[in-house]
Phi, psi and omega in degrees: 000321182293327179295317181294316179294322174303315178298316175297317178302310181295318177299311182298318182298319181292318178296316180294319176297317181298316180296316178297315176299318178295316178294324175297312180303317183293314179296320182287324176291323176297317175296317179299312183287327172297318180298314178298319182292321180294318178297323180292310178302319182297311182292326176294321178296316178292327178299325177272010180072028180265172178245130183279129171242105183240128175232115180271116184275328183216113181289337181287315180262354181062038174287132184213166170233141187232141174213142179240112183257136178262000000 
């Protein structure tokens, strides 16, 4: 019986670890690409002589609103 329980425990541990790694990867790539997007928008705004209005709503997901005023 303990062998059967051990197999389920190991399988569940592997599945949970894989899900955590996948979730972390998705969050990190989302953060990376949002940061690249903000940097691109900011540099384009400054190149056109604008003033950047950036409000970050959520630091964890990097949710933001961006406006370039001339």
